[in-house]
Structure formats: C-alpha cells, structure tokens
C-alpha positions in Angstrom: 60.9 113.0 174.4 58.4 114.2 171.9 59.8 112.0 169.0 59.2 108.8 171.3 55.7 110.0 172.1 55.0 110.8 168.4 56.1 107.3 167.5 53.6 105.6 169.7 50.7 108.0 168.7 47.8 107.3 170.9 49.5 104.5 172.8 50.9 104.6 176.3 54.7 104.7 176.4 56.3 103.2 179.7 58.8 105.2 181.9 61.1 102.2 181.8 61.3 102.2 178.0 61.8 106.2 177.9 64.5 105.9 180.5 66.3 103.0 178.3 66.0 104.9 175.2 67.1 108.3 176.4 69.4 107.0 178.9 68.1 109.3 181.6 66.5 108.8 185.0 62.9 109.0 185.9 63.2 112.3 187.6 64.7 113.9 184.1 61.5 112.2 182.3 59.2 114.1 184.6 61.2 117.2 184.1 61.0 116.9 180.3 57.3 116.1 180.5 56.6 119.3 182.5 58.8 121.3 179.7 56.4 119.7 176.9 53.2 120.7 178.9 54.5 124.3 179.1 54.8 124.3 175.2 51.1 123.3 174.9 51.4 119.6 174.5 48.8 117.6 176.8 50.3 114.5 177.9 48.5 111.9 180.0 50.5 110.3 182.8 48.8 106.8 184.0 50.4 104.8 187.0 51.9 101.2 185.4 51.1 102.6 181.8 53.3 105.5 181.5 52.8 108.6 179.5 50.6 109.2 176.0 50.4 112.3 174.0 46.8 113.3 173.8 47.3 117.1 172.1 49.8 118.5 169.9 50.0 122.4 169.4 50.6 123.6 166.0 54.0 124.5 166.3 57.0 124.6 163.8 59.6 123.5 165.8 62.2 120.9 164.4 60.7 117.9 166.3 57.4 118.7 164.5 58.9 119.3 161.0 61.5 116.5 160.6 59.1 113.6 160.9 57.4 115.1 157.7 60.7 116.1 155.7 61.3 114.3 152.3 64.1 116.6 151.2 67.6 115.5 150.5 69.4 119.0 152.0 66.6 121.7 152.3 65.5 121.9 156.0 67.8 119.1 157.1 69.9 121.8 159.1 67.6 124.0 161.1 67.8 126.9 163.7 64.7 127.6 165.4 63.5 130.2 167.9 60.0 130.8 169.4 60.4 134.5 168.5 63.0 136.5 166.5 63.4 140.1 165.2 63.8 138.5 161.5 64.5 135.2 160.1 66.6 137.2 157.2 69.0 138.5 159.6 69.6 135.3 161.4 69.9 133.3 158.1 72.4 136.1 156.9 74.6 135.5 160.0 74.5 131.9 159.4 75.3 132.2 155.9 78.4 134.2 156.7 79.5 131.6 159.3 79.4 129.0 156.5 75.9 127.5 156.9 75.3 124.7 154.3 73.0 125.0 151.3 69.5 124.2 152.6 70.0 125.3 156.0 66.8 126.9 157.4 65.9 129.4 159.9 62.3 129.3 161.3 60.2 130.9 163.9 56.8 131.2 165.4 56.9 135.1 165.4 58.7 137.9 163.8 59.0 141.2 165.8 60.7 143.0 163.0 59.7 141.1 159.7 61.2 142.5 156.4 59.5 142.8 153.2 60.8 144.1 149.8 62.0 147.5 149.8 62.5 147.4 153.5 58.9 147.2 154.1 57.6 145.9 157.4 56.1 142.2 157.2 53.4 141.7 159.7 54.0 138.3 161.5 51.7 137.3 164.1 52.5 134.5 166.4 51.8 130.8 165.7 49.8 131.6 162.7 52.1 131.7 159.5 55.3 130.4 158.1 58.0 132.6 158.5 61.3 131.3 157.3 64.5 131.7 155.6 66.6 129.3 153.4 70.5 129.5 152.5 71.2 128.7 149.0 74.4 128.9 147.3 73.7 128.7 143.6 76.7 128.7 141.2 75.1 131.5 139.2 76.2 135.2 138.3 75.1 137.9 140.5 72.9 139.1 137.2 70.8 136.1 137.4 70.0 136.0 141.0 66.6 137.8 140.5 65.6 134.7 138.8 65.6 132.9 142.2 62.6 134.8 143.3 60.6 133.8 140.4 61.7 130.2 140.7 60.6 130.2 144.4 57.2 131.9 143.4 56.5 128.9 141.0 57.5 126.4 143.9 55.4 128.0 146.7 52.3 128.5 144.2 52.3 124.9 143.0 52.3 123.6 146.5 49.9 125.8 148.0 47.4 125.1 145.2 48.0 121.4 145.6 47.9 121.3 149.6 45.0 123.7 149.9 42.7 123.6 146.8 43.1 127.4 146.5 43.4 129.3 143.4 46.7 130.9 144.1 48.3 133.2 141.6 51.6 135.0 141.2 52.1 138.9 141.2 55.4 140.0 139.7 58.0 139.9 141.1 57.4 138.5 144.6 53.9 138.2 145.7 51.3 135.5 145.7 47.7 136.0 145.7 44.2 134.8 146.5 41.4 136.6 145.1 43.6 139.6 144.3 44.7 139.6 147.9 48.1 138.8 149.2 48.8 135.6 151.3 52.6 135.2 150.4 55.7 137.4 149.9 59.0 136.0 149.0 62.2 138.1 149.6 65.6 137.4 148.0 68.8 138.8 149.4 72.2 137.9 148.4 76.0 138.5 148.9 78.3 138.3 145.9 81.9 138.3 144.9 82.6 139.9 141.5 80.4 138.1 139.2 79.6 135.1 141.3 76.9 134.6 144.0 78.3 133.7 147.4 75.2 132.9 148.9 71.6 134.0 148.9 68.9 134.2 151.6 65.5 133.3 150.5 62.7 134.4 152.6 59.3 133.2 152.5 56.4 134.7 154.5 53.0 133.0 154.3 49.8 134.1 156.1 48.4 130.4 157.1 46.1 130.6 160.0 46.0 134.3 160.5 42.4 135.4 161.4 40.8 138.9 160.4 41.4 139.8 164.2 45.3 139.5 163.6 45.1 141.6 160.3 46.0 145.5 160.9 43.0 147.6 159.6 45.3 149.0 156.9 46.0 145.4 155.6 42.2 144.4 155.6 41.7 145.1 152.0 45.0 144.0 150.3 46.0 140.9 152.5 44.3 137.5 153.4 45.4 134.1 154.9 44.9 130.6 153.7 42.4 130.0 156.5 40.4 132.7 155.5 40.1 131.9 152.0 39.8 128.0 152.8 37.5 128.4 155.6 39.7 126.1 157.5 43.0 126.0 159.4 46.0 124.3 158.0 48.8 122.3 159.7 51.9 124.4 159.2 54.5 121.5 159.4 52.8 119.7 156.9 52.9 122.8 154.6 56.3 123.4 155.1 57.5 120.1 154.7 55.5 120.1 151.2 57.1 123.5 150.0 60.6 122.5 151.2 60.2 119.2 148.8 58.8 121.3 145.9 61.2 124.1 146.2 64.3 121.7 146.1 63.1 119.9 143.0 62.3 123.2 141.1 65.7 124.9 142.5 67.6 121.5 141.1 65.7 121.7 137.9 66.7 125.4 137.6 70.2 124.7 138.1 70.3 121.8 135.8 67.9 123.2 132.7 68.3 127.2 133.3 65.5 129.7 133.7 63.5 128.8 130.5 61.3 126.0 132.2 60.9 128.3 135.1 59.8 131.1 132.9 57.1 129.0 131.3 55.7 127.7 134.7 55.5 131.3 136.1 53.5 132.6 132.9 51.1 129.7 133.4 50.6 130.7 137.1 50.5 134.4 136.9 47.4 136.1 137.5 48.6 139.4 135.7 49.5 138.6 132.3 46.8 140.2 129.7 45.9 142.8 132.0 46.6 146.4 132.3 48.9 147.6 134.9 51.2 150.6 136.1 54.7 150.0 136.9 56.5 152.7 138.9 60.0 152.5 137.5 62.9 154.7 138.2 62.0 156.6 135.0 58.7 157.1 136.0 55.4 155.6 135.9 54.8 153.1 132.7 51.4 151.7 131.8 50.5 148.9 129.6 49.6 145.5 129.3 51.8 142.7 131.3 52.6 140.3 128.4 55.3 137.8 130.1 58.6 137.6 131.3 61.8 138.1 129.4 64.7 135.4 129.5 66.2 137.6 132.2 63.2 137.6 134.4 62.1 141.0 133.8 58.6 141.7 133.5 57.6 142.5 129.8 55.1 145.6 129.4 53.3 146.3 126.1 52.8 150.0 126.0 52.2 152.5 123.0 56.0 153.0 122.8 56.6 149.1 122.3 57.1 146.3 124.5 59.6 147.4 127.5 61.3 145.2 130.0 60.5 146.2 133.6 63.5 145.1 135.9 62.6 146.6 139.2 59.2 148.1 140.2 56.0 148.6 142.3 53.1 147.2 140.3 49.5 148.4 140.4 47.1 146.0 138.6 
C-alpha cells in the first residue's frame, strides 16, 4: 500500500486502482490506511479521487529503505522491528540460521544496545541508525579485525559526502566530529579453525539525536550529525548511501587486500601525529600515533621504539 502511494508522490491514487493492483477489497484498503496512519503517515482520503500521501514520518522500515537501495546484496534481505534489545543479537541468530551475506537487521530503537567491550550503546528512538549486517568473508580469523577498519573507512566517506561534516576516525572503531563521538562500529565473529564462518558488523550512528536525548554523562564526549550540522537528515537516504559505499569498499577489500584500506584509513584518521595513551594488557603506553600496520594494529612511536597496539582503549 505504501509503495503504491509513494509511486504517485503528491497525486491521488483511486481506490479502484489500489484494489486492482493489490487484489484486495475496499474494506481491506481502509484497514491498511488506518494502520499506516497509526505509524505516523498522514493520508488524505477524498471521494471520487482516492488517497494521497501528505506526510511521511522519518522511519527506517523496509518500505522506506528499499526504494533508495542501489546495492547488489547489502540490505536486500532485511529484518525490521520497531524496538529490539540489540540488532547484534538478532543478526547473530539469523546468521546461525543461514542468513546470506548482506542480510541486514535494523530498528528504530534499541533497549540494550552493545558497544565495544560490552559497553552500553545509547539508542534513543527514531533518531539514529542502529543496524547490523551479516558478512561471510573468505578470510582467516586473524584478519577479521581489519573489517572494523574497512567499515570505518566506508562510513566516514559516506558521512563526509552526505553531510559535509569533517568526520574523522579514532582507532579502532569510533567516528568523531569535533572530537566527539557520532558513530561506533562493532565487529563480532564466529569462526571455525582458521576460517571465519560469519561476521556481524554493527553500526550505530547518532543522526538526529538532540541534546535532550543525550545522557548528562555523554554530553562532553558524544554528539550527533544534527547537532553538528544544524539540521536533520533523512535516515533512509543515509542508510542506503552507507550500504552502497560499504558494499563497494568491502568488495575492493576482498579483491585487493588490506593495503588500500590502510591508506584510506590513514587519510581519514584524525589522531595520527598526536600523542596518545593506549591502555594495553601490559599497562599504559604513551607515544605518537603514526599509522597502521599491515595487520591493522595501531603503530605507536614511543621512547622504546615503534610498538604495535592490537587491542586497547585510546586517550588522545
């Protein structure tokens, strides 16, 4: 029903045509119109003219996303729910059941969103992009961390292009604007021996989150595209653009390896050349962030020499 109304844009669509194309009764049409209105759509009904879509709420449901998709596989199979505990958990379940590569879980709100190291990810309703993508890359388990860096590059390139904001990458999985976090990327995998069985790539972006929705403890370290850009953004358009860029960068990674990703990551990183402290298992290490190793490890120039950092919290 919604797809038909979207086809006509501002024009009326007769009940007769809707009935014919959907093979349903006038009573069923009216029932579906009522359901759409409950979702926030404003639909004008005029005798002898039919129905016309007047207003569309900002939703990330499949019927809103699919008209904008330009991908071959990413997002073509989709699970959507208004509210879920975590898209990561649902994507893991789907992947175990055999979900194809590119399958997407997306929601309007998470009640138990996950960040790195099991931190809570704040996911207010109808204001962000909260999604998880199933990947099945033919790579060794040891190379799986490179996928986080690959996704960071793809999302950064998209957000810079679509918003005009100076988005930078903070190793290993954060995107920043003005030093504050606007996006987190979480990569989780299931492997067998030396091969990856599947990867769940979670992406959380504060899009139209307002200061009122940011907890007090996050005000100094987190922001949103709307706060920084001074305007709201259409989430379905952003999601479609991200999936297109991510698919292209991912395919390039599979074809050409990590080296092109490493170069692009270093160009987009906002922390290189700066003094940082890395909290490593061996204790804190302080030095200058100088680049990425071929493995994806962060290279830290210290008084003891240049050290690779594989897993760490970073303070700039």
